[in-house]
C-alpha positions in Angstrom: -13.4 -8.8 14.3 -11.7 -5.4 14.4 -12.3 -2.9 11.7 -9.9 -0.1 10.8 -10.4 3.1 9.0 -8.0 5.0 6.7 -7.1 7.1 9.8 -6.3 3.9 11.8 -3.9 2.7 9.1 -2.3 6.2 8.9 -1.8 6.3 12.7 -0.2 2.8 12.7 2.1 3.6 9.7 3.2 6.7 11.3 3.9 5.0 14.6 5.9 2.3 12.9 7.9 4.6 10.6 8.0 7.3 13.4 6.3 10.6 13.0 9.5 12.6 13.3 10.8 10.7 10.2 7.7 11.6 8.0 8.0 15.0 6.4 5.0 17.4 6.9 4.3 17.2 3.1 3.7 13.4 3.4 1.6 13.4 6.7 -2.0 14.3 7.4 -4.3 14.4 4.5 -1.6 13.3 2.1 -0.9 10.2 4.2 -4.8 9.4 4.3 -4.8 9.8 0.5 -2.0 7.3 0.2 -4.0 4.9 2.3 -7.1 5.4 0.0 -5.0 4.8 -3.1 -3.6 1.6 -1.7 -7.2 0.4 -0.8 -8.2 1.2 -4.4 -5.2 -1.0 -5.6 -6.3 -3.9 -3.4 -10.0 -3.6 -4.5 -8.8 -3.9 -8.2 -6.4 -6.7 -7.2 -9.0 -8.9 -5.4 -12.0 -7.7 -7.5 -13.9 -6.9 -4.4 -15.0 -3.7 -2.5 -13.5 -2.5 0.8 -15.2 0.1 3.0 -12.5 2.7 3.9 -14.3 3.3 7.1 -14.4 -0.5 8.0 -11.3 -2.3 6.7 -11.6 -6.0 7.5 -8.8 -7.7 9.4 -7.9 -9.8 6.5 -7.0 -6.6 4.4 -5.2 -4.7 7.0 -1.8 -6.3 6.8 -1.6 -5.8 3.1 -3.0 -2.2 3.4 -0.3 -1.4 6.1 2.6 -2.9 4.0 1.4 -1.1 0.8 1.0 2.2 2.5 4.4 1.9 4.4 6.0 1.2 1.1 4.5 4.2 -0.6 5.4 6.5 2.4 9.0 5.3 2.5 9.3 6.0 -1.3 7.8 9.5 -0.7 10.2 10.1 2.1 13.1 9.2 -0.2 11.6 11.4 -3.0 11.2 14.4 -0.7 14.7 14.2 0.6 16.3 13.4 -2.7 17.5 10.0 -1.5 16.2 7.7 -4.1 19.0 5.5 -5.6 16.9 3.0 -7.4 13.7 3.0 -9.4 11.2 0.3 -10.3 8.5 0.3 -13.0 6.8 -3.0 -13.0 9.4 -5.6 -13.8 12.1 -3.1 -14.7 14.4 -2.0 -11.9 17.3 0.3 -12.0 19.7 0.6 -9.1 22.7 2.9 -8.5 23.7 1.5 -5.2 22.5 0.1 -1.8 19.0 1.5 -1.4 17.9 2.3 2.2 14.2 3.1 2.1 13.8 2.1 -1.6 14.9 -1.5 -0.9 12.7 -1.8 2.2 9.7 -0.3 0.3 10.1 -2.7 -2.5 10.2 -5.7 -0.1 7.1 -4.5 1.7 5.3 -4.0 -1.5 6.2 -7.6 -2.6 5.2 -9.0 0.7 1.8 -7.2 0.5 1.2 -8.6 -3.0 1.9 -12.1 -1.7 -0.6 -11.6 1.1 -3.2 -10.5 -1.5 -2.6 -13.6 -3.6 -3.1 -15.8 -0.6 -6.6 -14.2 -0.1 -7.5 -15.0 -3.7 -9.7 -13.1 -6.0 -13.5 -13.0 -6.3 -14.8 -14.3 -9.6 -18.3 -13.6 -10.8 -19.8 -15.4 -13.7 -22.9 -14.4 -15.8 -24.8 -16.5 -18.2 -25.9 -14.9 -21.5 -28.7 -16.4 -23.4 -28.3 -15.9 -27.2 -31.5 -15.2 -29.1 
């Protein structure tokens, strides 16, 4: 089993998107913070804990897709190129959306991957007195 850290995810995402395409304001510490935020999202979604220094293989694809989605949206935001906005089920589009459309698809794919993993359910029994 190969474990990744937040830095490994950042490096992989940077290589896929291309470091020259990622503005300085989105790289480095900011990119690592985006990875951490997406790990927190996954933890809440699956009701389990993920060590950010040892991300298990089963969580890596979703972590990568979620991070790439957020980075692509950040690139659009920093370059003023957002032509569609999504808030939950509400989506507003003003034309063909380059990065925004890809970002939304990556996020949807990541959530499908998480659903395939399932969620941890914990039961406790309470004795009334």
